N, C-alpha and C positions, 0 to 999 in steps of 0.2 A: 666879259670874253666878247662881245661882240664888235669892243670898240677898238680893239687888236687885229680882230679881220679884216678891216677895211685895207681896201686893195691886194688883198693876200690871192693867190689863184684858187680857181675853183673844180671841183670834177662833179658829176652825176652817179649818181649811185644807179646800176642796174643788174643788181644781181646778191641776194642775203640770203649767207650758212650759219645761222646760229651767232656764233662773232667774226665771221669771218664774211668780210664786203669787198663786194668789187664793184668798181668803178668806172667811168670813162673821162676821156679830154683833160688826162693826168698827164700828160706826157712833161711837161714843165716842174712837176712835184719830183721829189727828192729822197731817195731810198732811205729808209730807218727815220724818215721827217712824220714827226706828230700833227694831225689832223684832228678838226672836229666833223664829228660827220650828223648830220642831218638836223631838223629843227630843235632839237634837243641838245645840240651841241655834245654829244658825246665823243669820249678821247677816245685815239685812235692812234696807229701806229704802219707808217707803210710798209710791208715788207716783202711786198714781187714787184714792177714796173718792167711792163712788155706794151714796149711801143704808147700806144695813146689811154691803152688800160692798167689799172694799178688793183693791188689787193692791197686790204687793210685788216688788220687786226684789231677790233676793239676792244678794251677796258671796262662796255659798262653795258649791261642787260640791254639787247635789241629789240625786243618785245616791242612793237609797234612802231618802227622803222621802215619805212618806205620805197620801194624804188621810185627815180626822179628827183628823190630830196638831194641836197646840197653838200658837197665834202670840201672843208673851207682848209686852207696851207694855214700852219701858225710858220713856217721860215724855221724852224727849229726840231734837233730831235728829242726824240723819249725824255726830259731832265729831271734831274732833283735841284731843290733846293734847299742847298746846306748852310747852317748857321744854327748860333743860342735858340734853345725849342726843342731840340731835338729829343734830348734825355728825358725821361718820366713823361714821355709819350706815347703811343699808342700809333701808328697809322696801317692804312689798307696795303696791298701791293703797288701801287704807282705813289703812293706818300700821301694821301690824302687822311688827314687826323681824324679818327674814327671819333672820339669824344664830340668834335666837333659837329660832324654829321650829324652823331644823334643828337643832338640839338634842332638842327634842323629839322631830323627826322626820325623819329626817338624809333620806330619798328625797323625798315628796310633801307637801303642804300639808297635815296633819289638819285632816276638818270640826268644826267646832264647839270649837275652843280658843277661841272667844273675842275678845275685842276686845282683844286685847292691844298695848301701847304703850310710849313708851321706858322706862328702867330706873326703878320705883319704892323700890329700894332703897338704889340707889348714893347715898354721901352726897357732897354737891359741897362745897368750901371757901369759904363765903360770906361776904362784907363787907355790910354795911347802909350804906347812903350817906347815911343820913335822920335825925330824931331827935323824942323824942314833942316835942306842940307843931306841930309841920310841919302844913302844908298840902299834900296833894296830890292833885291834879288827873289825869285820867284822859290815861293813857299815860306818865305821870311814871316817871322812874327811881329805884328806890326801893334798887338792893344790884347788887348784881356778883358773879358767878361766871366764872372761866378757866372756859369752855368744853372749849375745845383749846387750844393753845400757842400760836394765832395769832389766836382769836376769841374777849373775853370778851363776855357772856352778861349784859347790860343788863335786872335784873329790874324787868317793867311792872305795873305799875296794870293793870288791867283797863281795856278802851277804855269799858265803863257805869257805872265807882267814883269817885268824888270822894270825899274825908272829909280829916278833924284826927286826925292819927296819935296816939292813946292809949297804945298798947305796941307795943314794939316787941326782938326777941331780942340777942342777945349777938352778935359776931361768932363763926362754926367752922364744924365741918360740919352738913348739915342733908339732908335729903331734899328733892324735888320737891313731896312732899308735906305738911311741914310747914308749920306757921304760922309767919309770918315777923315779920309786923304786921301790927296793928291798927288801922284808921282807924273814926270815929264821920262819918256823914253829916248832912247837914242834918234830917233825919227822926229825930234819934238812934240808928240801926240802924247795928249795927257788921256792919264787913268783915273777911272773913280774908284776908290779900295769903300767898301761897305763890309758890314757884320757876314752880309752871306753873300755868298757866288750859287750859280748855276753849274753843274757837272752832267753829261750823260749818261743815262746808266749801265752804258753797254761799253763806255770806254772806260778800260780800266785809269784813275790816276795815276800823275808817273811818280816815281822815284831818284836818287839820285843811281845807288846800287843796293843789289840783294848784296846779305851776310848770309852766314850759316847760321843755322837754330842751337844755340848752344844751352840754354836754360829750358826747364821743364816748365810747363805748364803746372800750378800746383793745385789739386782739384779735390783733395781730401779724401779721395777710396782708394782705396786701397791695392783694391784692381788694376787700377791705373798706373796712381804715382809709382808702384814700387815693380806692379810685373808690364803693365803695356803702358810704358811714359808717354807723354804728347808732350812737343818740342813748341815750347810759346814761338809762333809763326809757324807750326808743322800743320798737317794736314788729319784728319781722322774720320775713319766712317763709322757708325755704331747697326750694322745691316740686323734684323730680326725678324718673322712672322708675328700677324694679329698675337698683343696680349702678352710679349716676350720682356715688356719695359722699355721698349725705345726712349717715347715721352719721360718718363719718369729718370730716365741715367741724364737724359740734353736738362731737365730739371735741376738733376742735381750737381751739373758740371755748371749752368748759367748760375746758380745761386753761391758756391761754392768756390771756384777757382781762379784765384789770384789775376785773373785781368781785369787792365783797367778800367776798360768799357765794355758792356757784353750787348749783344745785338741779336734778339729772339727771332725767327724768322718760324711764325706755324704759316707752312706753305699745305695747303690740301687738307686741313685736320678736320677732324670732329669740332661742330663750335665750342661743346661742353671741355676739352681738354684748353682749347684758347682760355673759356670764360676762367678755370681753375686759374689760369695763370694770372686774369689779370687780378682776380681776390685774393689769390694767393701772395704775388710779387711784392707789394706795396708793403704788405704785415711784416715779411722777413727783413730780419735785421742782419744787415752786411758785417762779418766780422773784422773787416776791414777798416768801416768809420763809425759802425755803433749806429749807424740813418739805416733807414731802408733802402734795400736795394736798389730801388728803383732809381734813386739819384747817379746810377751810372748805368741806367736800362733803358732799350729804345726795343720797343715791341712791334712788329710786324705780323698784321694778323688776316691770312686771305686761306678763311672755312674754306672747306669742301662746299658750298651752296653758295660763293658767291665768285663773280663771272670767271670762264678758264684760263681766258687770256691773258688776264689780271695777276694770277699762279704763276704763269709764266714769269712774268716782270718783276715779282716779289723777291727771285733771287737776286738777281741785281739791283735792286732795291738795297737790300740788305750789305749785300758787300759793298756798294758803294758811299753809305753812310761809315761803313767801317772803316773804307779806304779815308775817309776825308778825320777823323781820328786818329787812326793810325798816323797823317802830316803831321798832327800836332806832336808825334810823341808819344802815345797812350799804345799800348799794349792791349789790345780787342778779340774776343773772343766771339766767333759766331757760330751760334747756332741754326741750323736748319732742318726743322724737322714737318715733312722728310723730302727730301730730292726723289725718291718713288712719284709723290704726289706731282712731283715742277714736269719730273717726266712723262708722265703720264699727260700733263697738257699739251706738252710739247707733241705728244703724237695724236690727241686729238685735231690740234691745228693743221698737223699735217697731213691726218686723213684729209680734214675739210679742204686742205689745198691741193687735193688730189695728187700727192707728191708717192714716190715707189716707196713703200715699205719696205723697211729694213727686219730682221726678226724680232717675232714677234711684234709685228706691229710697229714697232718704233722706225723714226725717218732715222734713213741712214748717217745723218750729222750727230746726233746723240752720241756717240764716243767724243768728240770734239767740243759739244755744249758743255758736259761735265769736265772734260778737262779745262778749260776755260775759267768754270767757275774756279776750281780748286786751286788753279793756277794762281788767282786773286791773293792767296794766302801767302804769308814769306816775313822776314825779319828784316826788316831794309834799314838804310840811311834816307832821312827824307829830304826832299828840294833845300831845307833850313839848316841843314846839318842836324838833326835830330835822328833818336833812335826812335824807330815803332815797329808793330809788328800787327798780323791780322792771322789769328788760328779757326779755320775752320773747323768743325766737327758736324758733318751731315749725319745723317738717322736716313736709314735706307728701309724701305717696306717692301720685301717682297712679296708677290705671294708664292701664299702655300708655305711661307718658309726655305724656301725654292735659293738658293744661294748662285743654284748658276745660272736663274734669268739675266736679260742684257744690263739692266740698270747696277746688281749689285757685280759685275763681274765687271762692266768698264768702269765703275768707282773704286775697286780691287785696284783699279793699272794706275791710279793716279794720286794714292792715299798712301801713307807711309803709315797709318797707323789703323787696324781692321779689328775691332772688337765685337765678336762675336756671339750675338743673344742667340741662348739657348732654350727651345720649347720645353723641353723638362727641365732645364733647370727652372723656368721660371715656373710651372706647373708646381716642382716641390719647392716652392717659396723660397727658394733661394736666389736671392736678389741683390746686388746687379747680379743679373743671368751669364754676365759676360762667359762662354765655355773658353776658360785655359789650351786647350788643344789646338782650338782652331783660331785662336786673335792673334797678333803677333805685332811689334811694335820697331819698326826698322829705326826708330832713334836711339837705341840703347848704345849704341856704341860713340855716338858723338854727345851723347848725357853722361856718360862714363864718370866721365872728369868733372862734372859738377857734382854728380852726387858724391865722390869719394872726398870732393873738398870739402861738402855742405852740408853731408847725413853721417856716412863711416866710411871709411875705406873698401872693408871688405861689402858695400851693400850692393851692388850690381854682381859678386859673386854667391853672396847668401840668395838673393833673387833667383840664381842660375841654376842652386842645389834645390830650391826649394821646388822647383819649377821643374825641373827633373823627376823629386823624385812622384811629385802629380804625373808624370808620364810612364812611370815606373809601375805605379796605380792601376793607370787605366790596362796597361797592357795585361798585369796579374789580375785583374776584375774579370778581362776573359777566361782566364784560365778557370779562376773560380764559379764561373758561369757552367765551365763544363765538368769539372771535375770537386766543386765544392773546398771550403777554405780549408779545411782540418786538413786537406793532403801537402797544403805549402809548410816550407820549411820555419821553423822560428822567423829569422832576418826578413823574409820577406811577408809576413803577417804586421812584423813591429811596421813595414812603410805604410803598408793598410790603416794599420792604426793613427798615424802621424800626418799619412794624407787628407785622414778623416780633421784633423783637427785646422789641416792647410785649410781645408774647403768651409766646414763649418763656424772655426773660433778666427777666420781670417779671413777668406774670400767674400763671406758673405757678410753686406753687412745694414745696418737698420738705418733708412733712413728718418725713422719716425723716432727716434733715440736720441733725445740731447750729449751725448756721449760720441755714439758712432754716425751720427749722420755727415759730421766733418771733421777727419783726424788727421793729427799734426805729422809732416812727414819723422820727426823723431819718436815718436811714436811706436807709427807703424813700425820702424824698424826695430823698434825693442821690442815689441811683437813677435816679429818672425824670427829676431836672434831667440829669444825664448824658446819658439817653438822648434829650433836646429842643437839648443842644448838640452831637450827635453831629448831629441831624436839619440846625441851623441849618449845622454848618460846608458839611454836604453840599449844602446850599439857595446857596450863598456857590459852592461848585463850582460849579453846574449853571447861575447867572448868566455865569458865565465861559466857557458850552459844554463845560462837562468832560461827560464819559458815566459815568451811573451803573454802568458795570461799573468807571470808572475811581476812580470816588470808595468802593466799598466795596472795604475791606479787610479779607482773611479773618483777617486777623490779631484785629486791632481788633474787628469782629465777635464773635468768638470768646470773647474776654474778656469783653466787653460781658455775653454770654449765660450766663458763665460768673461774675460780678461775683458775685451773690448767693453763691456759695459760696467765694470765693477773697477777699473782702473780710470782715474781721469784724465784728462788731455793735458793738463797742467801741472801735476804729479807722477812720476814715471814708478813711484816707491813698490806699489804693487807686483810689478812687476819684478823687482829686485827679490820681492819674500816669495811670490811664487818660487823664483830658484833658489832660496834658502830652501825652499819646502823640499824643492825636488833631490838638493843634495841632501837632506833629514831621511829620508824615505829612503834610497838609492844605498847610499852611507851602510843605513839598519840592512838593508837586503842583501849586497855585497857581502859584510862582513858573515850574514848567515850561510851564505855560500861555499865562501873560503874558509870558513870556520869546521 
């Protein structure tokens, strides 16, 4: 780091307020420029410039820092090194590999270790896919590296470079900093292409154009896939109070969603939760490949005891990595757990900057920051002509489960799927604790054609019908609390019985059961169709004057609730047998009442 700082601009520290440093003699520094601070050369970023005075947020612990120490310019913004080696790795909020840091310091992250990144010494088996004379445009693929057993890293021309190839290397093993291809642009300037490229975290990577999100992100979770689907390239929020299962829900989505790449950001979460991720993910077998799920996963951990400024940067680090793989043509799912901790970091830094607070002490620019983050989702045509997408799923942790607080309210404005977690459902051990009355998906209309073509023609109509039954049940339960269930007519009591099956037998899902942790769409539809079949058979009986007490067969109802466990995902014949039992029971019952 010291060699890089020769002939750089320097400033002098004169005030220290936690992670916020003020320096003088900084008129030549640039806004958002990365700097090193003090004798330990802590990593920081310029966030305010007022004449000769500059304000810096430092991404490391500032304990022991003194006034009068030097601030040194690096001449570039806070940036990531993007290349092979990101997958199967775990980083802190500014892309420093935690495994490598542990080798240097087993217990704590030491100050002043510099801006470590992906391994610069590892050699990768590289195939160059172009030849001299070829014309390369921004975003074109010029080589391939097998980054993991399941993911091929497609080496890309940087977004701001194009030209004619004048020189290439032979296929072989190279490091991420070796020059692989040289191209000459229109101005006769030579550009060297390497495996890795550097990109500022706060600047979205460009694309050719954004398309509509017409395909769902299949998660294997019934309440999401059928009732509140998320589109690939879409946005979703999972708000919920403490203990409602936000992290568990995100873990399930990270494990089972059909995205090509998973980027999981633990932003300000408890260390034990991230430890669970670190220990569990390598053991999980990816249903798509049969390999460890880490083969296609990047983990970013900035736990609650890590520097607050790095927590603020971790969100941008994650989404920049996601854009890098999107530009290769992959579908990426980004899990941010949780954006409330990120917003709290913004609030703390804003307070130290003495900015005028807005609602509940959050800075006035909180809505725009949330919007900027979710705006980086989308399905795009890449600069190289391929198709890629980023789906952003952010957990929100409102204090006391109050969804009217600023982070939840502003997130709700910018996402299209709202999966509201309910404390009462969680306490009743109903997981995922997604409240079907408060949740919604704005993608139902645009995904209808896909569901009709790939699942069943009546899939969305069936979903709407079952959701309507749940809304009717909610109204009926209010009446039951006032006057009791006995006074309800039989048709309304039948709705209550079927709604119970929908809630317990369908919406409730067991993450620890082999058959139930992930459910294919075909089985999800077949289960709901069977529940509809039971509902309609009961309605036929009601028309014959049969009371609900006779229509409800305890054995059949029990089998319906257990079919998620008893019917294998790859053999749905058990559902057909269940329908046969329904026919047999009701035919006998109907004959008794008609004769």
